[in-house]
N, CA, C and O atoms as a Tinker XYZ file with bonds, in Angstrom:
   372  protein
     1  N      2.902000    4.843000  -27.734000    73     2
     2  CA     1.854000    4.519000  -26.792000    64     1     3
     3  C      1.746000    5.638000  -25.765000    63     2     4     5
     4  O      2.751000    6.239000  -25.386000    81     3
     5  N      0.541000    5.912000  -25.324000    73     3     6
     6  CA     0.253000    6.962000  -24.362000    64     5     7
     7  C      0.879000    6.616000  -23.000000    63     6     8     9
     8  O      0.789000    5.476000  -22.545000    81     7
     9  N      1.515000    7.610000  -22.354000    73     7    10
    10  CA     2.166000    7.369000  -21.062000    64     9    11
    11  C      1.172000    6.948000  -19.982000    63    10    12    13
    12  O      1.493000    6.121000  -19.128000    81    11
    13  N     -0.022000    7.509000  -20.020000    73    11    14
    14  CA    -1.025000    7.148000  -19.026000    64    13    15
    15  C     -1.392000    5.670000  -19.147000    63    14    16    17
    16  O     -1.548000    4.980000  -18.139000    81    15
    17  N     -1.528000    5.192000  -20.366000    73    15    18
    18  CA    -1.845000    3.780000  -20.587000    64    17    19
    19  C     -0.680000    2.886000  -20.154000    63    18    20    21
    20  O     -0.897000    1.814000  -19.590000    81    19
    21  N      0.537000    3.317000  -20.414000    73    19    22
    22  CA     1.715000    2.552000  -19.982000    64    21    23
    23  C      1.759000    2.470000  -18.461000    63    22    24    25
    24  O      2.065000    1.418000  -17.901000    81    23
    25  N      1.455000    3.579000  -17.793000    73    23    26
    26  CA     1.450000    3.588000  -16.328000    64    25    27
    27  C      0.382000    2.644000  -15.777000    63    26    28    29
    28  O      0.641000    1.898000  -14.832000    81    27
    29  N     -0.804000    2.672000  -16.358000    73    27    30
    30  CA    -1.864000    1.778000  -15.897000    64    29    31
    31  C     -1.513000    0.315000  -16.158000    63    30    32    33
    32  O     -1.837000   -0.552000  -15.347000    81    31
    33  N     -0.859000    0.035000  -17.273000    73    31    34
    34  CA    -0.386000   -1.332000  -17.526000    64    33    35
    35  C      0.680000   -1.737000  -16.508000    63    34    36    37
    36  O      0.694000   -2.875000  -16.039000    81    35
    37  N      1.563000   -0.814000  -16.172000    73    35    38
    38  CA     2.590000   -1.067000  -15.162000    64    37    39
    39  C      1.939000   -1.427000  -13.824000    63    38    40    41
    40  O      2.353000   -2.375000  -13.157000    81    39
    41  N      0.919000   -0.660000  -13.444000    73    39    42
    42  CA     0.222000   -0.952000  -12.188000    64    41    43
    43  C     -0.521000   -2.280000  -12.261000    63    42    44    45
    44  O     -0.598000   -3.009000  -11.272000    81    43
    45  N     -1.064000   -2.590000  -13.424000    73    43    46
    46  CA    -1.790000   -3.846000  -13.594000    64    45    47
    47  C     -0.902000   -5.056000  -13.338000    63    46    48    49
    48  O     -1.372000   -6.081000  -12.846000    81    47
    49  N      0.368000   -4.940000  -13.668000    73    47    50
    50  CA     1.265000   -6.080000  -13.512000    64    49    51
    51  C      2.070000   -6.069000  -12.212000    63    50    52    53
    52  O      2.730000   -7.059000  -11.897000    81    51
    53  N      2.031000   -4.979000  -11.455000    73    51    54
    54  CA     2.809000   -4.935000  -10.215000    64    53    55
    55  C      1.957000   -4.948000   -8.958000    63    54    56    57
    56  O      2.302000   -5.625000   -7.989000    81    55
    57  N      0.863000   -4.225000   -8.953000    73    55    58
    58  CA     0.048000   -4.090000   -7.738000    64    57    59
    59  C     -0.549000   -5.421000   -7.268000    63    58    60    61
    60  O     -0.575000   -5.651000   -6.059000    81    59
    61  N     -1.030000   -6.312000   -8.145000    73    59    62
    62  CA    -1.582000   -7.576000   -7.636000    64    61    63
    63  C     -0.585000   -8.401000   -6.818000    63    62    64    65
    64  O     -0.981000   -9.066000   -5.861000    81    63
    65  N      0.671000   -8.369000   -7.171000    73    63    66
    66  CA     1.677000   -9.124000   -6.407000    64    65    67
    67  C      1.809000   -8.557000   -4.996000    63    66    68    69
    68  O      1.891000   -9.310000   -4.026000    81    67
    69  N      1.830000   -7.252000   -4.886000    73    67    70
    70  CA     1.927000   -6.601000   -3.588000    64    69    71
    71  C      0.668000   -6.876000   -2.765000    63    70    72    73
    72  O      0.749000   -7.098000   -1.557000    81    71
    73  N     -0.479000   -6.859000   -3.413000    73    71    74
    74  CA    -1.743000   -7.096000   -2.729000    64    73    75
    75  C     -1.798000   -8.505000   -2.153000    63    74    76    77
    76  O     -2.225000   -8.691000   -1.013000    81    75
    77  N     -1.377000   -9.483000   -2.914000    73    75    78
    78  CA    -1.387000  -10.871000   -2.438000    64    77    79
    79  C     -0.428000  -11.036000   -1.265000    63    78    80    81
    80  O     -0.765000  -11.703000   -0.287000    81    79
    81  N      0.753000  -10.444000   -1.344000    73    79    82
    82  CA     1.725000  -10.558000   -0.255000    64    81    83
    83  C      1.202000   -9.915000    1.023000    63    82    84    85
    84  O      1.257000  -10.524000    2.091000    81    83
    85  N      0.691000   -8.679000    0.922000    73    83    86
    86  CA     0.177000   -7.990000    2.105000    64    85    87
    87  C     -1.045000   -8.717000    2.663000    63    86    88    89
    88  O     -1.208000   -8.802000    3.880000    81    87
    89  N     -1.897000   -9.238000    1.797000    73    87    90
    90  CA    -3.058000   -9.995000    2.251000    64    89    91
    91  C     -2.664000  -11.281000    2.958000    63    90    92    93
    92  O     -3.309000  -11.683000    3.926000    81    91
    93  N     -1.612000  -11.926000    2.481000    73    91    94
    94  CA    -1.126000  -13.147000    3.133000    64    93    95
    95  C     -0.597000  -12.835000    4.529000    63    94    96    97
    96  O     -0.842000  -13.587000    5.472000    81    95
    97  N      0.120000  -11.740000    4.657000    73    95    98
    98  CA     0.616000  -11.326000    5.978000    64    97    99
    99  C     -0.563000  -11.050000    6.914000    63    98   100   101
   100  O     -0.550000  -11.458000    8.075000    81    99
   101  N     -1.579000  -10.358000    6.402000    73    99   102
   102  CA    -2.763000  -10.072000    7.210000    64   101   103
   103  C     -3.454000  -11.366000    7.640000    63   102   104   105
   104  O     -3.853000  -11.503000    8.796000    81   103
   105  N     -3.595000  -12.301000    6.726000    73   103   106
   106  CA    -4.223000  -13.580000    7.047000    64   105   107
   107  C     -3.460000  -14.350000    8.106000    63   106   108   109
   108  O     -4.061000  -14.942000    9.003000    81   107
   109  N     -2.145000  -14.346000    8.007000    73   107   110
   110  CA    -1.320000  -15.029000    9.004000    64   109   111
   111  C     -1.477000  -14.373000   10.367000    63   110   112   113
   112  O     -1.562000  -15.061000   11.384000    81   111
   113  N     -1.516000  -13.036000   10.391000    73   111   114
   114  CA    -1.690000  -12.330000   11.667000    64   113   115
   115  C     -3.043000  -12.646000   12.292000    63   114   116   117
   116  O     -3.135000  -12.821000   13.507000    81   115
   117  N     -4.085000  -12.722000   11.484000    73   115   118
   118  CA    -5.417000  -13.045000   12.003000    64   117   119
   119  C     -5.453000  -14.484000   12.531000    63   118   120   121
   120  O     -6.023000  -14.745000   13.590000    81   119
   121  N     -4.843000  -15.414000   11.788000    73   119   122
   122  CA    -4.808000  -16.801000   12.236000    64   121   123
   123  C     -4.018000  -16.973000   13.529000    63   122   124   125
   124  O     -4.298000  -17.873000   14.321000    81   123
   125  N     -3.032000  -16.108000   13.736000    73   123   126
   126  CA    -2.255000  -16.161000   14.969000    64   125   127
   127  C     -3.016000  -15.584000   16.161000    63   126   128   129
   128  O     -2.566000  -15.698000   17.301000    81   127
   129  N     -4.162000  -14.967000   15.900000    73   127   130
   130  CA    -4.987000  -14.447000   16.986000    64   129   131
   131  C     -4.600000  -13.058000   17.455000    63   130   132   133
   132  O     -4.932000  -12.666000   18.573000    81   131
   133  N     -3.912000  -12.324000   16.628000    73   131   134
   134  CA    -3.506000  -10.960000   16.988000    64   133   135
   135  C     -4.728000  -10.050000   16.926000    63   134   136   137
   136  O     -5.626000  -10.262000   16.112000    81   135
   137  N     -4.757000   -9.040000   17.786000    73   135   138
   138  CA    -5.831000   -8.057000   17.819000    64   137   139
   139  C     -6.103000   -7.533000   16.401000    63   138   140   141
   140  O     -5.173000   -7.263000   15.641000    81   139
   141  N     -7.377000   -7.396000   16.062000    73   139   142
   142  CA    -7.758000   -7.004000   14.705000    64   141   143
   143  C     -7.230000   -5.622000   14.343000    63   142   144   145
   144  O     -6.759000   -5.417000   13.224000    81   143
   145  N     -7.301000   -4.673000   15.269000    73   143   146
   146  CA    -6.791000   -3.335000   14.972000    64   145   147
   147  C     -5.285000   -3.355000   14.709000    63   146   148   149
   148  O     -4.797000   -2.653000   13.824000    81   147
   149  N     -4.567000   -4.144000   15.462000    73   147   150
   150  CA    -3.132000   -4.255000   15.261000    64   149   151
   151  C     -2.822000   -4.919000   13.921000    63   150   152   153
   152  O     -1.933000   -4.469000   13.198000    81   151
   153  N     -3.546000   -5.981000   13.586000    73   151   154
   154  CA    -3.341000   -6.661000   12.305000    64   153   155
   155  C     -3.672000   -5.739000   11.136000    63   154   156   157
   156  O     -2.953000   -5.717000   10.137000    81   155
   157  N     -4.760000   -4.978000   11.256000    73   155   158
   158  CA    -5.114000   -4.032000   10.197000    64   157   159
   159  C     -4.084000   -2.921000   10.069000    63   158   160   161
   160  O     -3.780000   -2.477000    8.961000    81   159
   161  N     -3.550000   -2.471000   11.191000    73   159   162
   162  CA    -2.509000   -1.441000   11.152000    64   161   163
   163  C     -1.252000   -1.938000   10.470000    63   162   164   165
   164  O     -0.655000   -1.231000    9.658000    81   163
   165  N     -0.850000   -3.155000   10.800000    73   163   166
   166  CA     0.331000   -3.741000   10.161000    64   165   167
   167  C      0.074000   -3.928000    8.676000    63   166   168   169
   168  O      0.939000   -3.625000    7.854000    81   167
   169  N     -1.124000   -4.433000    8.318000    73   167   170
   170  CA    -1.468000   -4.635000    6.913000    64   169   171
   171  C     -1.448000   -3.315000    6.139000    63   170   172   173
   172  O     -0.821000   -3.225000    5.083000    81   171
   173  N     -2.125000   -2.302000    6.657000    73   171   174
   174  CA    -2.215000   -1.032000    5.942000    64   173   175
   175  C     -0.854000   -0.359000    5.814000    63   174   176   177
   176  O     -0.539000    0.211000    4.770000    81   175
   177  N     -0.056000   -0.422000    6.859000    73   175   178
   178  CA     1.274000    0.183000    6.797000    64   177   179
   179  C      2.153000   -0.552000    5.790000    63   178   180   181
   180  O      2.806000    0.077000    4.956000    81   179
   181  N      2.170000   -1.866000    5.864000    73   179   182
   182  CA     2.986000   -2.661000    4.948000    64   181   183
   183  C      2.535000   -2.484000    3.502000    63   182   184   185
   184  O      3.358000   -2.294000    2.606000    81   183
   185  N      1.229000   -2.545000    3.282000    73   183   186
   186  CA     0.683000   -2.401000    1.935000    64   185   187
   187  C      0.975000   -1.002000    1.379000    63   186   188   189
   188  O      1.376000   -0.859000    0.225000    81   187
   189  N      0.772000    0.015000    2.202000    73   187   190
   190  CA     1.053000    1.384000    1.767000    64   189   191
   191  C      2.518000    1.601000    1.447000    63   190   192   193
   192  O      2.844000    2.267000    0.464000    81   191
   193  N      3.405000    1.051000    2.260000    73   191   194
   194  CA     4.837000    1.216000    2.008000    64   193   195
   195  C      5.276000    0.488000    0.741000    63   194   196   197
   196  O      6.123000    0.984000   -0.001000    81   195
   197  N      4.701000   -0.683000    0.495000    73   195   198
   198  CA     5.054000   -1.400000   -0.731000    64   197   199
   199  C      4.501000   -0.691000   -1.967000    63   198   200   201
   200  O      5.148000   -0.676000   -3.015000    81   199
   201  N      3.313000   -0.104000   -1.849000    73   199   202
   202  CA     2.790000    0.683000   -2.967000    64   201   203
   203  C      3.626000    1.944000   -3.189000    63   202   204   205
   204  O      3.824000    2.371000   -4.327000    81   203
   205  N      4.114000    2.535000   -2.098000    73   203   206
   206  CA     5.016000    3.686000   -2.236000    64   205   207
   207  C      6.322000    3.286000   -2.910000    63   206   208   209
   208  O      6.880000    4.060000   -3.688000    81   207
   209  N      6.811000    2.095000   -2.621000    73   207   210
   210  CA     8.027000    1.618000   -3.277000    64   209   211
   211  C      7.812000    1.500000   -4.781000    63   210   212   213
   212  O      8.687000    1.861000   -5.568000    81   211
   213  N      6.644000    0.994000   -5.180000    73   211   214
   214  CA     6.320000    0.913000   -6.606000    64   213   215
   215  C      6.256000    2.309000   -7.200000    63   214   216   217
   216  O      6.731000    2.536000   -8.313000    81   215
   217  N      5.667000    3.248000   -6.460000    73   215   218
   218  CA     5.561000    4.625000   -6.951000    64   217   219
   219  C      6.941000    5.257000   -7.117000    63   218   220   221
   220  O      7.180000    5.970000   -8.091000    81   219
   221  N      7.844000    5.005000   -6.183000    73   219   222
   222  CA     9.187000    5.587000   -6.293000    64   221   223
   223  C      9.984000    4.988000   -7.449000    63   222   224   225
   224  O     10.800000    5.675000   -8.063000    81   223
   225  N      9.754000    3.728000   -7.742000    73   223   226
   226  CA    10.429000    3.104000   -8.880000    64   225   227
   227  C      9.952000    3.744000  -10.187000    63   226   228   229
   228  O     10.747000    3.964000  -11.101000    81   227
   229  N      8.661000    4.039000  -10.268000    73   227   230
   230  CA     8.080000    4.594000  -11.498000    64   229   231
   231  C      8.152000    6.118000  -11.553000    63   230   232   233
   232  O      7.729000    6.711000  -12.545000    81   231
   233  N      8.663000    6.748000  -10.540000    73   231   234
   234  CA     8.636000    8.212000  -10.417000    64   233   235
   235  C      9.314000    8.932000  -11.567000    63   234   236   237
   236  O      8.772000    9.900000  -12.101000    81   235
   237  N     10.471000    8.479000  -11.945000    73   235   238
   238  CA    11.252000    9.191000  -12.957000    64   237   239
   239  C     10.507000    9.293000  -14.285000    63   238   240   241
   240  O     10.577000   10.320000  -14.959000    81   239
   241  N      9.807000    8.249000  -14.655000    73   239   242
   242  CA     9.154000    8.226000  -15.956000    64   241   243
   243  C      7.736000    8.804000  -15.934000    63   242   244   245
   244  O      7.308000    9.418000  -16.911000    81   243
   245  N      6.999000    8.613000  -14.824000    73   243   246
   246  CA     5.576000    8.953000  -14.810000    64   245   247
   247  C      5.205000   10.109000  -13.896000    63   246   248   249
   248  O      4.013000   10.354000  -13.713000    81   247
   249  N      6.139000   10.824000  -13.319000    73   247   250
   250  CA     5.817000   11.831000  -12.311000    64   249   251
   251  C      4.965000   12.982000  -12.835000    63   250   252   253
   252  O      4.345000   13.685000  -12.037000    81   251
   253  N      4.914000   13.195000  -14.119000    73   251   254
   254  CA     4.105000   14.283000  -14.665000    64   253   255
   255  C      2.640000   13.942000  -14.844000    63   254   256   257
   256  O      1.836000   14.828000  -15.136000    81   255
   257  N      2.275000   12.690000  -14.679000    73   255   258
   258  CA     0.893000   12.262000  -14.911000    64   257   259
   259  C      0.020000   12.509000  -13.683000    63   258   260   261
   260  O      0.463000   12.340000  -12.547000    81   259
   261  N     -1.205000   12.904000  -13.924000    73   259   262
   262  CA    -2.126000   13.109000  -12.806000    64   261   263
   263  C     -2.512000   11.777000  -12.163000    63   262   264   265
   264  O     -2.738000   11.719000  -10.955000    81   263
   265  N     -2.589000   10.705000  -12.959000    73   263   266
   266  CA    -2.898000    9.392000  -12.382000    64   265   267
   267  C     -1.776000    8.920000  -11.467000    63   266   268   269
   268  O     -2.038000    8.245000  -10.472000    81   267
   269  N     -0.529000    9.263000  -11.788000    73   267   270
   270  CA     0.592000    8.917000  -10.905000    64   269   271
   271  C      0.465000    9.666000   -9.584000    63   270   272   273
   272  O      0.679000    9.097000   -8.513000    81   271
   273  N      0.120000   10.926000   -9.667000    73   271   274
   274  CA    -0.007000   11.727000   -8.447000    64   273   275
   275  C     -1.130000   11.195000   -7.551000    63   274   276   277
   276  O     -0.989000   11.160000   -6.329000    81   275
   277  N     -2.244000   10.781000   -8.164000    73   275   278
   278  CA    -3.335000   10.185000   -7.388000    64   277   279
   279  C     -2.899000    8.867000   -6.746000    63   278   280   281
   280  O     -3.223000    8.599000   -5.589000    81   279
   281  N     -2.173000    8.059000   -7.488000    73   279   282
   282  CA    -1.671000    6.790000   -6.970000    64   281   283
   283  C     -0.697000    7.037000   -5.805000    63   282   284   285
   284  O     -0.758000    6.355000   -4.782000    81   283
   285  N      0.188000    8.004000   -5.971000    73   283   286
   286  CA     1.145000    8.338000   -4.920000    64   285   287
   287  C      0.419000    8.847000   -3.676000    63   286   288   289
   288  O      0.763000    8.468000   -2.557000    81   287
   289  N     -0.585000    9.706000   -3.870000    73   287   290
   290  CA    -1.347000   10.235000   -2.746000    64   289   291
   291  C     -2.100000    9.121000   -2.023000    63   290   292   293
   292  O     -2.138000    9.093000   -0.793000    81   291
   293  N     -2.702000    8.199000   -2.784000    73   291   294
   294  CA    -3.399000    7.067000   -2.178000    64   293   295
   295  C     -2.429000    6.207000   -1.371000    63   294   296   297
   296  O     -2.750000    5.793000   -0.257000    81   295
   297  N     -1.263000    5.941000   -1.914000    73   295   298
   298  CA    -0.276000    5.115000   -1.215000    64   297   299
   299  C      0.182000    5.789000    0.072000    63   298   300   301
   300  O      0.319000    5.138000    1.108000    81   299
   301  N      0.415000    7.085000    0.000000    73   299   302
   302  CA     0.839000    7.836000    1.175000    64   301   303
   303  C     -0.269000    7.863000    2.227000    63   302   304   305
   304  O      0.001000    7.699000    3.417000    81   303
   305  N     -1.496000    8.067000    1.797000    73   303   306
   306  CA    -2.630000    8.082000    2.720000    64   305   307
   307  C     -2.824000    6.719000    3.375000    63   306   308   309
   308  O     -3.129000    6.643000    4.566000    81   307
   309  N     -2.652000    5.650000    2.615000    73   307   310
   310  CA    -2.773000    4.307000    3.172000    64   309   311
   311  C     -1.685000    4.050000    4.220000    63   310   312   313
   312  O     -1.957000    3.453000    5.262000    81   311
   313  N     -0.479000    4.491000    3.952000    73   311   314
   314  CA     0.609000    4.317000    4.925000    64   313   315
   315  C      0.337000    5.095000    6.207000    63   314   316   317
   316  O      0.551000    4.579000    7.304000    81   315
   317  N     -0.129000    6.325000    6.076000    73   315   318
   318  CA    -0.422000    7.150000    7.254000    64   317   319
   319  C     -1.579000    6.544000    8.046000    63   318   320   321
   320  O     -1.543000    6.524000    9.276000    81   319
   321  N     -2.587000    6.058000    7.362000    73   319   322
   322  CA    -3.712000    5.407000    8.034000    64   321   323
   323  C     -3.242000    4.169000    8.795000    63   322   324   325
   324  O     -3.691000    3.918000    9.913000    81   323
   325  N     -2.347000    3.405000    8.195000    73   323   326
   326  CA    -1.806000    2.231000    8.874000    64   325   327
   327  C     -1.041000    2.587000   10.134000    63   326   328   329
   328  O     -1.166000    1.914000   11.157000    81   327
   329  N     -0.252000    3.643000   10.060000    73   327   330
   330  CA     0.492000    4.080000   11.246000    64   329   331
   331  C     -0.473000    4.541000   12.334000    63   330   332   333
   332  O     -0.264000    4.253000   13.513000    81   331
   333  N     -1.525000    5.251000   11.945000    73   331   334
   334  CA    -2.518000    5.685000   12.932000    64   333   335
   335  C     -3.249000    4.498000   13.553000    63   334   336   337
   336  O     -3.519000    4.498000   14.754000    81   335
   337  N     -3.570000    3.494000   12.752000    73   335   338
   338  CA    -4.189000    2.284000   13.300000    64   337   339
   339  C     -3.250000    1.553000   14.249000    63   338   340   341
   340  O     -3.672000    1.058000   15.294000    81   339
   341  N     -1.984000    1.491000   13.881000    73   339   342
   342  CA    -1.001000    0.869000   14.782000    64   341   343
   343  C     -0.909000    1.626000   16.096000    63   342   344   345
   344  O     -0.876000    1.019000   17.166000    81   343
   345  N     -0.869000    2.941000   16.017000    73   343   346
   346  CA    -0.805000    3.765000   17.235000    64   345   347
   347  C     -2.034000    3.527000   18.107000    63   346   348   349
   348  O     -1.917000    3.348000   19.320000    81   347
   349  N     -3.223000    3.525000   17.479000    73   347   350
   350  CA    -4.468000    3.295000   18.219000    64   349   351
   351  C     -4.457000    1.916000   18.888000    63   350   352   353
   352  O     -4.850000    1.777000   20.046000    81   351
   353  N     -4.004000    0.899000   18.145000    73   351   354
   354  CA    -3.999000   -0.453000   18.692000    64   353   355
   355  C     -3.005000   -0.593000   19.848000    63   354   356   357
   356  O     -3.280000   -1.293000   20.822000    81   355
   357  N     -1.869000    0.063000   19.742000    73   355   358
   358  CA    -0.868000   -0.058000   20.792000    64   357   359
   359  C     -1.215000    0.745000   22.035000    63   358   360   361
   360  O     -0.922000    0.322000   23.153000    81   359
   361  N     -1.842000    1.908000   21.842000    73   359   362
   362  CA    -2.193000    2.744000   22.980000    64   361   363
   363  C     -3.395000    2.181000   23.736000    63   362   364   365
   364  O     -3.409000    2.168000   24.967000    81   363
   365  N     -4.398000    1.718000   22.999000    73   363   366
   366  CA    -5.626000    1.233000   23.638000    64   365   367
   367  C     -5.603000   -0.271000   23.918000    63   366   368   369
   368  O     -6.593000   -0.836000   24.382000    81   367
   369  N     -4.503000   -0.895000   23.642000    73   367   370
   370  CA    -4.226000   -2.233000   24.020000    64   369   371
   371  C     -5.054000   -3.333000   23.544000    63   370   372
   372  O     -4.798000   -4.489000   23.883000    81   371
């Protein structure tokens, strides 16, 4: 089987679980009445870090694939965006 297809199947079975968990955390934060920017920052940081964890687990086998590199870059960008949102929310109150 093609490695690219195996990687996409791996993501198909792992990413939805992370998405539901991060979305549940975001929903709880919104229901608690937390500032939207702060809740989005926490969501994006948490979601990005969990996607990075998935990427690090799959790194040894899939690191040569361009789709893996795009996935890793997206996860890293999402984490950085979350940290920037958290910083903005905390500084501007």
